[in-house]
C-alpha positions in Angstrom: -5.7 -17.4 -8.9 -8.1 -15.3 -10.9 -6.9 -11.7 -11.6 -9.1 -9.0 -10.1 -9.4 -6.2 -12.6 -10.8 -3.6 -10.1 -8.5 -0.8 -9.0 -8.3 -1.4 -5.2 -5.3 0.8 -4.7 -7.1 3.2 -2.4 -8.4 0.5 -0.1 -5.8 1.2 2.5 -5.4 2.8 5.9 -5.2 6.5 5.0 -2.4 6.8 7.5 -0.2 4.8 5.1 -0.7 7.5 2.4 0.1 10.3 4.8 3.3 8.4 5.9 4.3 7.9 2.2 3.9 11.6 1.7 6.0 12.3 4.7 8.8 10.0 3.5 8.5 11.5 0.0 8.8 15.1 1.2 11.4 14.6 4.0 13.7 12.2 2.1 13.3 13.5 -1.4 12.4 10.0 -2.7 15.9 8.7 -2.2 15.6 6.5 0.8 14.2 3.0 1.2 11.2 2.7 3.4 9.3 -0.3 4.7 5.6 -0.8 5.2 3.9 -3.8 6.9 0.8 -5.8 6.3 -0.5 -7.0 9.6 -3.5 -7.4 11.9 -3.9 -6.2 15.5 -5.5 -9.2 17.2 -6.7 -12.7 16.4 -10.4 -12.9 15.4 -12.9 -14.4 17.9 -10.3 -14.1 20.7 -8.3 -17.0 19.1 -4.9 -17.9 20.5 -3.0 -18.4 17.3 -2.9 -17.3 13.6 -2.0 -19.1 10.4 -0.6 -16.9 7.6 -2.4 -17.0 4.3 -3.0 -14.6 1.5 0.6 -13.9 0.3 -0.4 -14.2 -3.3 -3.2 -11.7 -2.9 -0.9 -9.3 -1.1 1.7 -9.5 -3.8 -0.9 -9.0 -6.5 -2.2 -5.9 -4.8 1.3 -4.5 -4.5 2.3 -5.2 -8.1 -1.0 -3.7 -9.4 -0.9 -0.7 -7.1 -1.6 2.4 -9.2 -3.5 5.6 -8.9 -5.8 6.8 -11.6 -7.0 10.4 -12.1 -10.0 10.0 -9.8 -7.7 8.7 -7.0 -5.3 11.7 -7.6 -8.3 14.1 -7.6 -9.5 12.6 -4.3 -6.1 12.9 -2.7 -5.7 16.5 -4.0 -9.0 17.5 -2.5 -7.8 16.4 0.9 -5.6 19.5 0.8 -2.6 17.7 2.6 -0.5 16.3 -0.3 2.0 18.2 -2.4 1.6 18.4 -6.2 5.1 16.8 -6.4 3.9 13.8 -4.5 0.6 13.5 -6.5 2.7 13.6 -9.7 4.9 10.9 -8.3 1.8 8.7 -7.6 0.6 9.1 -11.2 3.6 7.1 -12.4 4.1 4.9 -9.3 5.2 1.4 -9.8 6.4 -1.0 -7.0 10.1 -1.8 -7.4 10.9 -3.2 -3.9 11.2 -6.5 -2.2 8.6 -8.5 -0.3 9.6 -10.4 2.8 7.0 -12.8 4.2 6.4 -15.9 6.2 5.6 -19.0 4.2 1.9 -19.7 3.5 0.4 -21.8 6.2 3.0 -21.0 8.9 
């Protein structure tokens, strides 16, 4: 797979960022939390789905970072604490990924 050098960290559902902030402020960054990658319904009213894209998901997670323009954008929303924004500046994924096998 060819590496994508663009920073796509902010291409997410904004709800995920507000939830991360909530976990950070309520649990003082000490608890483990889980987030999911999913879709709500099969396209074209299909009756089944085949899982694909694990490599791209893992690459996104491992390259997840927030540059100064990301931090400035988040700060300008007026809902995130400075402590959380400082945490994001040095964020690096250290968790585990559980997934279905490709093609299942």
